[in-house]
C-alpha positions in Angstrom: 0.0 0.1 0.1 3.1 2.3 0.2 3.0 2.9 -3.4 -0.7 3.9 -3.3 0.1 6.5 -0.6 3.1 7.7 -2.5 1.3 8.2 -5.8 -1.6 10.1 -4.2 0.9 12.4 -2.4 2.7 12.9 -5.8 -0.4 13.8 -7.5 -1.4 16.4 -4.7 2.1 17.7 -5.1 1.9 18.3 -8.8 -1.5 19.8 -8.4 -0.2 22.4 -5.8 2.9 23.2 -8.0 0.8 23.9 -11.0 -1.5 26.1 -8.9 1.3 28.0 -7.7 2.9 28.5 -11.2 -0.5 29.7 -12.7 -1.2 32.0 -9.7 -2.5 35.4 -11.0 -3.7 33.9 -14.5 -7.0 32.8 -15.3 -6.1 29.0 -15.1 -7.6 26.9 -12.3 -6.0 23.9 -11.2 -8.2 21.1 -9.8 -7.3 17.6 -8.5 -9.6 14.7 -7.7 -8.0 12.1 -5.5 -10.5 9.3 -4.7 -10.0 6.9 -2.0 -9.7 3.2 -2.4 -12.1 0.9 -3.9 -13.6 -1.9 -1.6 -12.2 -4.9 -3.4 -11.7 -8.4 -2.0 -7.9 -7.4 -1.9 -8.5 -4.4 0.1 -10.7 -6.4 2.5 -8.0 -9.1 2.8 -5.4 -6.5 3.7 -7.5 -4.9 6.4 -8.1 -8.2 7.8 -4.5 -9.1 7.8 -3.6 -5.8 9.5 -6.5 -5.7 12.0 -7.4 -9.5 12.6 -9.6 -8.6 15.5 -11.9 -6.1 13.6 -15.6 -7.3 13.3 -16.7 -7.5 9.6 -18.3 -4.6 8.0 
């Protein structure tokens, strides 16, 4: 999951940098960073990390 967090952080950093570069112009920079999708792999990962967590 480290690669997931790193990618999100890089995307946000790029958006902030572009917003700073275009400050004072008519350019608006927006970034959408949706969260993880609840897949079987994510569920298995959460169960592995928190084995005592009750099922959702």
